[in-house]
C-alpha angles and dihedrals in degrees: 000000000000118000134188119204124197107205113161090173107048121139132138118235094026129106132227119022097354087057092050094050092047097051094042087057093049094048094045090054091053089063107025143025096267138198118186123198111204140149120292095236088066091061101090096053093041093052092050091048095047090064086070094052120085109257093238091056097048119117117219112244129210114193119214134180142151118261115276091253091053095051103037090100093059113094116179111300091347108111093359098138094048091046088050092056089050093046090054089062091056093042090052091060091050092046093051089052090051092048091050093044100043106025094237114204104201135015122208129193114212112159145060081047096210122129097203098061115073113236122234091231087075091071100052097091093236131099112282142192118213121203161285084251130159138176102118095099120098137172111291110260091232090062099044090093087069090065128079120259095261094051092047089055093047093052092045089052091046090054092050094048090047092056092045092053090065085077094059104118089211092055091046091051092052092048095048094046100047114107087207134011125193127198123199090218138020089255091054091046090051088049092052091047089051090052088058103268113155111196103039125172135171115240124156111236093221132080140154130248119239089252095053092048092047091053092049092050087064088086099108107163122106123242109285128225112260091026125233113234127203132207118191131187148060112321101243127127097252089065090068098231092145089057088052093054093045093049090048089054090051104040094090094227136099093245115149129218130217113198113200112191147053138233148123092301094060098102095044092050089050090053094045091054090055093047090050091051094239102108091115090058099046126074122190112200098174125222115336134189108263097257092051091046093053090049090056091044090056092059092061131079109213132026112223106199112168095165116162096196115035125130094177121028105202091168090059092051090050093048093050091050087054089053094251122141115236127227106198141146118268089242138099123346104343097070089057089059103031117063126191087254093065105028150002116271107202116209116239111252139140117312102261093047091044092054091048090051091050090049091050090051088053090047093049095051092040091055095049117042090170090061092049089049091052091048089050091054091049089048093058089048092051093052092047092049099044119006110053115107091239095059091040090052090049093054091048092047091055090052091051090048089052090048093054093057094045 
């Protein structure tokens, strides 16, 4: 079967969306004859990485970008969404040419993984798969009062714009014509359904390679008493680090917390730890290269991840692979990764009750190392069953095969 992938972000050795695009391309090529349309600036790293891929499993890349004069205004992430929309117009021309030249059977949009921007693959006149895509999750209304005025205004405006985007005729065309649509979370799946999509499923966009999972499994120590907790991510309010510190101060144990990451909230969080009287139990190590961050993570026992706005949850995935239970909110992407067998899903409620629920989860796992060990074993099984790129690639290949016979 001949497959065409649209992967604006696609680059080996990078995290986030480039990681998703690259591994989707590799997995698709294991199952189909695959062409991938991506940005021209990804070409050097892709060409180098393809030298390590068996020739029979290499996708064929087509590199597309706007003329220099049409992209001179773009600087880093500034204007990235607008540039992406314009890039899709150029990519559409290249993809139509590939379809005509090679008789492509199925098109599949991979990145950007956003549900509110229609993909160019919907306008090729062939069956197409859309996703996994996210972006419909926001901060729970009950927790918006914990944000400053500007942030509350921004999230409210985002919610209004998201609802308005459902009336975009191009978006509705993409949803109606997709043979399969995949949302990274339940909220994103519901958004796609509201846009007119027929066959909608929930599938997280992230996974681990066998090598990454194997490295994380090297964590061999048993759960310590008191346990060592970890928080990983950019230090911004939406990640819920202030909730983590408050919960640690109320948990009634001598559990310690390692904070991996940096950001605009760093000073405030240091000050909060002092005010709560837990500075001696909290260690901030700042932002680290991924290999160093994973090495630090493996030294801990439990991941504490109270993020309020997270459509993915890569830290949760990494912790589960390391055999660590995860404490997270039952909101957004983490509940699609963490099950009750391998962690504690804390219901979203008002701030004071939420902090107490997080503290209770810490107490529960602190008082029962055997329970934490059992959850850790279930966590590794869950990764092996559902969140390795090989198994994700197999599921997507089956969807594309089903699309081709529609």
